[in-house]
Backbone as JSON Lines, residues from 0, in Angstrom:
{"i":0,"aa":"X","n":[-13.95,-20.04,-1.34],"ca":[-12.69,-20.23,-1.2],"c":[-11.6,-19.47,-2.23]}
{"i":1,"aa":"X","n":[-12.24,-19.88,-3.18],"ca":[-11.32,-18.89,-4.28],"c":[-11.86,-17.68,-4.71]}
{"i":2,"aa":"X","n":[-12.85,-17.33,-4.0],"ca":[-12.99,-15.59,-3.9],"c":[-12.1,-15.3,-2.97]}
{"i":3,"aa":"X","n":[-11.91,-15.27,-1.95],"ca":[-10.43,-14.93,-1.2],"c":[-9.09,-15.08,-1.33]}
{"i":4,"aa":"X","n":[-8.85,-16.04,-2.57],"ca":[-7.93,-15.8,-3.01],"c":[-7.9,-14.88,-4.22]}
{"i":5,"aa":"X","n":[-8.78,-14.85,-4.86],"ca":[-8.76,-13.81,-5.45],"c":[-8.93,-12.16,-5.45]}
{"i":6,"aa":"X","n":[-9.59,-11.86,-4.04],"ca":[-9.63,-10.73,-3.59],"c":[-8.36,-10.27,-3.01]}
{"i":7,"aa":"X","n":[-7.27,-11.26,-2.19],"ca":[-5.96,-11.79,-2.11],"c":[-4.99,-10.75,-3.02]}
{"i":8,"aa":"X","n":[-5.14,-11.98,-4.19],"ca":[-4.49,-11.37,-5.77],"c":[-5.14,-9.78,-5.9]}
{"i":9,"aa":"X","n":[-6.02,-9.66,-5.79],"ca":[-6.53,-7.98,-6.14],"c":[-6.21,-7.44,-5.18]}
{"i":10,"aa":"X","n":[-6.25,-7.36,-4.46],"ca":[-5.33,-6.55,-3.22],"c":[-3.9,-6.35,-3.25]}
{"i":11,"aa":"X","n":[-3.33,-7.52,-3.67],"ca":[-1.81,-7.35,-3.69],"c":[-1.48,-6.53,-4.8]}
{"i":12,"aa":"X","n":[-2.43,-7.06,-5.82],"ca":[-2.07,-6.15,-7.23],"c":[-1.94,-4.56,-7.19]}
{"i":13,"aa":"X","n":[-3.24,-4.52,-6.39],"ca":[-3.45,-3.02,-6.49],"c":[-2.81,-1.95,-5.74]}
{"i":14,"aa":"X","n":[-1.72,-2.85,-4.65],"ca":[-0.54,-2.01,-4.27],"c":[0.44,-2.16,-4.35]}
{"i":15,"aa":"X","n":[0.74,-2.69,-5.54],"ca":[2.01,-2.63,-6.09],"c":[1.75,-1.18,-7.25]}
{"i":16,"aa":"X","n":[2.92,-0.76,-7.89],"ca":[2.62,-0.12,-9.08],"c":[1.69,-0.77,-10.24]}
{"i":17,"aa":"X","n":[1.29,-1.67,-10.22],"ca":[-0.05,-2.06,-11.28],"c":[-0.84,-1.73,-11.11]}
{"i":18,"aa":"X","n":[-1.68,-1.23,-12.29],"ca":[-3.19,-0.6,-11.93],"c":[-4.02,-1.93,-11.34]}
{"i":19,"aa":"X","n":[-4.87,-1.18,-10.7],"ca":[-6.03,-2.43,-10.26],"c":[-6.47,-1.54,-9.01]}
{"i":20,"aa":"X","n":[-7.83,-2.07,-8.8],"ca":[-8.69,-1.6,-7.58],"c":[-9.0,-2.83,-7.06]}
{"i":21,"aa":"X","n":[-9.07,-3.23,-5.87],"ca":[-9.63,-4.38,-5.36],"c":[-11.1,-3.86,-4.05]}
{"i":22,"aa":"X","n":[-11.04,-2.61,-4.45],"ca":[-12.14,-1.82,-3.18],"c":[-13.59,-2.66,-4.17]}
{"i":23,"aa":"X","n":[-13.88,-2.38,-5.41],"ca":[-14.91,-2.64,-5.97],"c":[-15.34,-4.2,-5.86]}
{"i":24,"aa":"X","n":[-14.43,-5.21,-5.93],"ca":[-14.23,-6.68,-5.71],"c":[-14.83,-6.85,-3.64]}
{"i":25,"aa":"X","n":[-14.01,-6.31,-2.99],"ca":[-14.48,-6.34,-1.55],"c":[-15.99,-5.89,-1.69]}
{"i":26,"aa":"X","n":[-16.49,-4.9,-1.89],"ca":[-17.55,-3.96,-2.06],"c":[-18.8,-5.3,-2.37]}
{"i":27,"aa":"X","n":[-18.41,-5.69,-3.48],"ca":[-19.14,-6.91,-3.96],"c":[-19.16,-8.22,-3.31]}
{"i":28,"aa":"X","n":[-18.1,-8.71,-2.42],"ca":[-18.12,-9.75,-2.22],"c":[-18.77,-9.42,-0.2]}
{"i":29,"aa":"X","n":[-18.79,-8.34,0.26],"ca":[-19.33,-7.65,0.83],"c":[-20.96,-7.95,0.9]}
{"i":30,"aa":"X","n":[-21.53,-7.47,-0.43],"ca":[-22.85,-7.19,-0.45],"c":[-23.24,-8.7,-0.49]}
{"i":31,"aa":"X","n":[-22.47,-9.73,-1.21],"ca":[-23.4,-11.14,-1.58],"c":[-23.4,-11.78,-0.05]}
{"i":32,"aa":"X","n":[-22.67,-11.32,0.94],"ca":[-22.76,-12.23,1.98],"c":[-22.53,-13.37,2.4]}
{"i":33,"aa":"X","n":[-21.59,-13.69,1.72],"ca":[-21.82,-15.55,1.78],"c":[-20.3,-16.04,1.88]}
{"i":34,"aa":"X","n":[-19.87,-14.9,2.56],"ca":[-18.34,-15.52,3.04],"c":[-18.4,-14.29,4.08]}
{"i":35,"aa":"X","n":[-17.88,-14.7,5.41],"ca":[-17.64,-13.88,6.39],"c":[-17.03,-12.27,6.86]}
{"i":36,"aa":"X","n":[-17.38,-11.78,6.66],"ca":[-16.95,-9.98,7.1],"c":[-14.98,-10.18,7.35]}
{"i":37,"aa":"X","n":[-15.13,-10.72,8.27],"ca":[-13.46,-11.3,8.68],"c":[-12.59,-11.96,7.9]}
{"i":38,"aa":"X","n":[-12.93,-12.92,7.21],"ca":[-12.23,-13.46,6.25],"c":[-12.22,-12.39,4.88]}
{"i":39,"aa":"X","n":[-12.92,-11.52,4.72],"ca":[-12.86,-10.67,3.53],"c":[-11.53,-9.84,3.61]}
{"i":40,"aa":"X","n":[-11.99,-9.04,5.0],"ca":[-10.76,-7.89,5.47],"c":[-9.28,-8.58,5.77]}
{"i":41,"aa":"X","n":[-9.37,-9.94,6.02],"ca":[-8.75,-10.49,6.27],"c":[-7.62,-10.88,5.09]}
{"i":42,"aa":"X","n":[-8.35,-11.08,4.35],"ca":[-7.33,-11.84,2.74],"c":[-7.05,-10.18,1.76]}
{"i":43,"aa":"X","n":[-7.86,-9.33,2.18],"ca":[-8.03,-8.16,1.29],"c":[-7.01,-6.76,1.8]}
{"i":44,"aa":"X","n":[-6.47,-6.75,3.28],"ca":[-5.75,-6.45,4.18],"c":[-4.0,-7.05,3.85]}
{"i":45,"aa":"X","n":[-4.24,-8.0,4.35],"ca":[-3.22,-9.19,3.9],"c":[-2.58,-8.94,2.5]}
{"i":46,"aa":"X","n":[-3.24,-9.1,1.63],"ca":[-2.79,-8.7,0.3],"c":[-2.17,-7.32,-0.31]}
{"i":47,"aa":"X","n":[-3.09,-6.51,0.67],"ca":[-2.29,-4.96,-0.04],"c":[-1.04,-4.67,1.02]}
{"i":48,"aa":"X","n":[-1.38,-5.02,2.32],"ca":[-0.11,-5.13,3.07],"c":[1.38,-5.45,2.24]}
{"i":49,"aa":"X","n":[1.23,-6.63,2.04],"ca":[2.15,-7.38,1.21],"c":[2.57,-6.74,-0.35]}
{"i":50,"aa":"X","n":[1.44,-5.98,-0.52],"ca":[2.03,-5.36,-1.81],"c":[2.53,-3.98,-1.74]}
{"i":51,"aa":"X","n":[2.23,-3.58,-0.68],"ca":[2.97,-2.25,-0.44],"c":[4.34,-2.47,0.08]}
{"i":52,"aa":"X","n":[4.45,-3.82,1.29],"ca":[5.79,-3.74,1.43],"c":[6.99,-4.49,0.15]}
{"i":53,"aa":"X","n":[6.5,-5.09,-0.71],"ca":[7.06,-5.42,-1.94],"c":[7.23,-4.02,-2.84]}
{"i":54,"aa":"X","n":[6.5,-3.22,-2.83],"ca":[6.89,-1.6,-3.47],"c":[7.77,-1.16,-2.82]}
{"i":55,"aa":"X","n":[7.73,-1.26,-1.51],"ca":[9.04,-0.99,-0.38],"c":[10.54,-1.21,-0.58]}
{"i":56,"aa":"X","n":[10.46,-2.79,-0.81],"ca":[11.44,-3.72,-0.99],"c":[12.35,-2.98,-2.24]}
{"i":57,"aa":"X","n":[11.22,-2.84,-3.27],"ca":[11.49,-2.67,-4.85],"c":[12.11,-1.42,-4.3]}
{"i":58,"aa":"X","n":[12.1,-0.24,-3.71],"ca":[12.42,0.99,-3.91],"c":[13.8,0.66,-3.25]}
{"i":59,"aa":"X","n":[13.94,-0.03,-1.85],"ca":[15.39,-0.27,-1.58],"c":[16.3,-0.74,-2.64]}
{"i":60,"aa":"X","n":[15.75,-1.9,-3.23],"ca":[16.62,-2.15,-4.53],"c":[17.1,-0.86,-5.25]}
{"i":61,"aa":"X","n":[16.04,-0.75,-6.1],"ca":[16.37,0.51,-6.75],"c":[17.61,1.67,-6.22]}
{"i":62,"aa":"X","n":[16.86,2.05,-5.01],"ca":[18.5,2.55,-4.3],"c":[19.74,2.3,-4.42]}
{"i":63,"aa":"X","n":[19.76,0.67,-4.51],"ca":[21.51,0.46,-4.63],"c":[21.93,1.13,-6.61]}
{"i":64,"aa":"X","n":[20.88,1.09,-7.19],"ca":[21.54,1.67,-8.15],"c":[21.52,2.85,-8.88]}
{"i":65,"aa":"X","n":[20.68,3.37,-8.08],"ca":[20.47,4.82,-8.11],"c":[20.12,5.54,-7.06]}
{"i":66,"aa":"X","n":[21.2,6.05,-6.35],"ca":[21.3,6.43,-4.79],"c":[20.59,7.62,-5.03]}
{"i":67,"aa":"X","n":[19.91,8.19,-3.41],"ca":[19.05,9.37,-3.58],"c":[20.21,10.54,-3.96]}
{"i":68,"aa":"X","n":[21.38,10.4,-3.72],"ca":[22.4,11.45,-3.97],"c":[22.32,12.24,-5.48]}
{"i":69,"aa":"X","n":[21.76,11.15,-6.34],"ca":[21.91,11.45,-7.67],"c":[20.46,12.07,-8.55]}
{"i":70,"aa":"X","n":[20.02,12.77,-7.72],"ca":[18.84,13.43,-7.82],"c":[18.94,14.36,-8.37]}
{"i":71,"aa":"X","n":[18.34,14.48,-9.77],"ca":[18.55,15.44,-10.93],"c":[17.81,16.79,-10.4]}
{"i":72,"aa":"X","n":[16.18,16.43,-10.32],"ca":[15.32,17.61,-10.33],"c":[15.01,18.33,-9.15]}
{"i":73,"aa":"X","n":[14.72,19.68,-9.06],"ca":[14.07,20.25,-8.02],"c":[13.14,19.41,-7.18]}
{"i":74,"aa":"X","n":[11.79,19.02,-8.6],"ca":[10.91,18.3,-7.68],"c":[10.97,17.17,-6.83]}
{"i":75,"aa":"X","n":[12.11,16.96,-7.52],"ca":[12.6,15.27,-6.83],"c":[13.09,15.27,-5.59]}
{"i":76,"aa":"X","n":[14.17,16.71,-5.6],"ca":[14.48,16.98,-4.28],"c":[13.78,17.34,-3.3]}
{"i":77,"aa":"X","n":[12.72,17.97,-3.79],"ca":[11.65,18.68,-2.58],"c":[10.75,17.41,-2.16]}
{"i":78,"aa":"X","n":[10.49,16.1,-2.97],"ca":[9.84,15.28,-2.73],"c":[10.22,14.59,-1.43]}
{"i":79,"aa":"X","n":[11.85,14.49,-1.63],"ca":[12.78,13.79,-1.23],"c":[12.58,14.16,0.74]}
{"i":80,"aa":"X","n":[13.34,15.32,0.44],"ca":[12.99,16.15,1.73],"c":[11.92,16.11,2.6]}
{"i":81,"aa":"X","n":[10.26,16.48,1.69],"ca":[9.35,16.03,2.4],"c":[8.93,15.39,3.11]}
{"i":82,"aa":"X","n":[9.19,13.73,2.42],"ca":[9.56,12.47,3.17],"c":[10.09,12.33,4.43]}
{"i":83,"aa":"X","n":[11.29,12.79,4.24],"ca":[12.45,12.74,5.04],"c":[11.91,13.81,6.2]}
{"i":84,"aa":"X","n":[11.27,15.0,6.11],"ca":[11.2,15.67,7.02],"c":[9.85,14.81,7.93]}
{"i":85,"aa":"X","n":[8.79,14.06,7.57],"ca":[7.6,13.58,8.13],"c":[8.09,12.52,8.59]}
{"i":86,"aa":"X","n":[8.77,11.63,7.76],"ca":[9.14,10.36,8.16],"c":[8.12,9.09,7.95]}
{"i":87,"aa":"X","n":[8.47,7.82,8.24],"ca":[7.71,6.83,7.97],"c":[5.86,6.98,8.41]}
{"i":88,"aa":"X","n":[5.71,7.77,8.71],"ca":[4.2,8.38,9.48],"c":[3.39,8.78,8.0]}
{"i":89,"aa":"X","n":[4.09,8.94,7.4],"ca":[3.67,9.73,6.1],"c":[2.88,8.42,5.18]}
{"i":90,"aa":"X","n":[3.36,7.15,5.72],"ca":[2.47,6.0,4.9],"c":[1.56,5.65,5.35]}
{"i":91,"aa":"X","n":[1.07,6.21,6.41],"ca":[-0.48,6.15,6.49],"c":[-1.47,6.51,5.64]}
{"i":92,"aa":"X","n":[-0.67,7.06,4.3],"ca":[-1.48,7.56,3.13],"c":[-1.18,6.77,2.12]}
{"i":93,"aa":"X","n":[-0.5,5.53,2.35],"ca":[-0.43,4.51,1.54],"c":[-1.6,3.88,0.62]}
{"i":94,"aa":"X","n":[-2.83,4.31,1.12],"ca":[-3.56,3.47,0.86],"c":[-4.21,4.85,-0.59]}
{"i":95,"aa":"X","n":[-3.96,5.69,-0.39],"ca":[-4.55,7.03,-1.24],"c":[-4.76,6.64,-2.94]}
{"i":96,"aa":"X","n":[-5.2,6.6,-3.77],"ca":[-4.85,5.98,-5.32],"c":[-3.87,7.09,-6.24]}
{"i":97,"aa":"X","n":[-3.06,6.74,-6.84],"ca":[-1.65,7.41,-7.56],"c":[-0.6,8.0,-6.28]}
{"i":98,"aa":"X","n":[-1.01,8.46,-5.55],"ca":[0.39,9.03,-4.69],"c":[0.68,7.32,-3.63]}
{"i":99,"aa":"X","n":[-0.17,7.23,-3.03],"ca":[0.17,5.8,-2.46],"c":[1.64,4.77,-2.65]}
{"i":100,"aa":"X","n":[0.92,4.13,-3.58],"ca":[2.36,3.16,-4.14],"c":[3.49,4.23,-4.45]}
{"i":101,"aa":"X","n":[3.67,5.21,-4.94],"ca":[4.65,6.1,-4.85],"c":[5.16,5.89,-3.49]}
{"i":102,"aa":"X","n":[4.54,6.56,-2.75],"ca":[5.43,7.06,-1.63],"c":[5.9,5.3,-0.72]}
{"i":103,"aa":"X","n":[5.35,4.41,-0.87],"ca":[5.87,3.08,-0.79],"c":[7.3,3.03,-1.05]}
{"i":104,"aa":"X","n":[7.24,3.25,-2.29],"ca":[8.52,3.15,-3.24],"c":[9.78,3.95,-3.1]}
{"i":105,"aa":"X","n":[9.01,5.32,-2.79],"ca":[9.81,6.35,-2.02],"c":[10.69,6.12,-0.69]}
{"i":106,"aa":"X","n":[9.59,5.72,0.02],"ca":[10.03,5.25,0.97],"c":[11.16,4.22,1.39]}
{"i":107,"aa":"X","n":[11.09,3.19,0.53],"ca":[12.3,2.34,0.52],"c":[13.58,2.79,-0.08]}
{"i":108,"aa":"X","n":[13.0,3.57,-1.22],"ca":[14.21,4.1,-1.73],"c":[14.92,4.77,-0.75]}
{"i":109,"aa":"X","n":[14.52,5.84,0.15],"ca":[15.28,6.53,1.18],"c":[15.4,5.63,2.27]}
{"i":110,"aa":"X","n":[15.26,4.45,2.07],"ca":[15.8,3.65,3.43],"c":[15.19,4.1,4.95]}
{"i":111,"aa":"X","n":[13.71,4.5,4.75],"ca":[12.71,4.6,6.26],"c":[13.12,3.25,6.95]}
{"i":112,"aa":"X","n":[12.99,3.34,7.95],"ca":[12.91,1.97,9.18],"c":[11.62,1.6,8.74]}
{"i":113,"aa":"X","n":[12.34,-0.24,8.0],"ca":[11.03,-0.67,7.56],"c":[9.86,-1.37,8.59]}
{"i":114,"aa":"X","n":[10.4,-1.46,9.66],"ca":[9.48,-1.71,10.69],"c":[8.29,-0.71,10.79]}
{"i":115,"aa":"X","n":[8.72,0.59,11.22],"ca":[8.03,1.65,11.05],"c":[6.65,1.81,9.57]}
{"i":116,"aa":"X","n":[8.19,1.44,8.54],"ca":[6.77,1.84,7.61],"c":[5.95,0.77,7.23]}
{"i":117,"aa":"X","n":[6.35,-0.74,7.74],"ca":[5.14,-1.74,7.69],"c":[4.12,-1.5,8.81]}
{"i":118,"aa":"X","n":[4.37,-0.77,10.01],"ca":[3.49,-0.54,10.68],"c":[2.0,0.82,10.1]}
{"i":119,"aa":"X","n":[2.85,1.59,9.46],"ca":[1.8,2.5,9.05],"c":[1.29,2.06,7.64]}
{"i":120,"aa":"X","n":[2.14,1.74,7.14],"ca":[1.24,0.98,5.68],"c":[-0.32,-0.43,6.42]}
{"i":121,"aa":"X","n":[0.38,-0.72,7.24],"ca":[-0.91,-1.96,7.91],"c":[-2.16,-0.65,8.55]}
{"i":122,"aa":"X","n":[-1.49,0.36,9.22],"ca":[-2.63,1.31,9.75],"c":[-3.48,1.49,8.69]}
{"i":123,"aa":"X","n":[-2.77,2.1,7.77],"ca":[-3.43,2.93,6.73],"c":[-4.4,2.07,5.66]}
{"i":124,"aa":"X","n":[-3.68,1.11,5.48],"ca":[-4.47,0.02,4.65],"c":[-5.8,-0.52,5.19]}
{"i":125,"aa":"X","n":[-5.77,-0.82,6.41],"ca":[-6.68,-1.34,7.58],"c":[-7.67,-0.48,7.17]}
{"i":126,"aa":"X","n":[-7.31,0.86,7.48],"ca":[-8.22,1.92,7.66],"c":[-9.56,1.93,6.72]}
{"i":127,"aa":"X","n":[-8.77,1.85,5.19],"ca":[-9.57,1.86,3.99],"c":[-10.35,0.75,4.12]}
{"i":128,"aa":"X","n":[-9.66,-0.61,4.11],"ca":[-11.06,-1.21,3.6],"c":[-11.85,-1.52,5.36]}
{"i":129,"aa":"X","n":[-11.47,-0.86,6.13],"ca":[-12.44,-1.17,6.95],"c":[-13.65,-0.36,6.64]}
{"i":130,"aa":"X","n":[-13.49,0.54,6.05],"ca":[-14.05,2.17,5.65],"c":[-15.13,1.8,4.42]}
{"i":131,"aa":"X","n":[-14.43,0.86,3.67],"ca":[-15.38,0.12,2.9],"c":[-16.07,-0.73,3.0]}
{"i":132,"aa":"X","n":[-15.89,-2.05,3.9],"ca":[-16.56,-3.06,4.6],"c":[-17.73,-2.36,5.28]}
{"i":133,"aa":"X","n":[-17.54,-1.58,6.17],"ca":[-18.39,-0.95,7.01],"c":[-19.62,0.23,6.07]}
{"i":134,"aa":"X","n":[-18.95,0.68,5.15],"ca":[-20.29,1.24,4.07],"c":[-21.12,0.54,3.45]}
{"i":135,"aa":"X","n":[-20.38,-0.56,3.06],"ca":[-21.38,-1.84,2.15],"c":[-22.02,-2.75,3.15]}
{"i":136,"aa":"X","n":[-21.55,-2.79,4.58],"ca":[-22.56,-4.24,5.47],"c":[-23.97,-3.48,6.36]}
């Protein structure tokens, strides 16, 4: 049971702006075969989605102090326009290393629909963990 909490924590941390990777831990636990796959997936997906949602909420809090109107660089303006044009569906990519967490933060900062964001974060992150588990099983 301790392994499930460790996987949950690793997955949660990995989907915030903090560095971390839960994929190796999941792969190792799947290979061990001691914990049912559905429990491993539930722990990893739940932790990762909750971490992504925390990052999204952090973006909303940041927006109170640094509204989108105060953007200065053309690069930031282009990123904002790109995300607004495509909407919350972009969060299907929230599983990607290096760009996924900032996408969640930016979606929160731009105040995209939180329910749609949660759905696309869930789909994207679930897909990643299913792929990893499938490759290791």
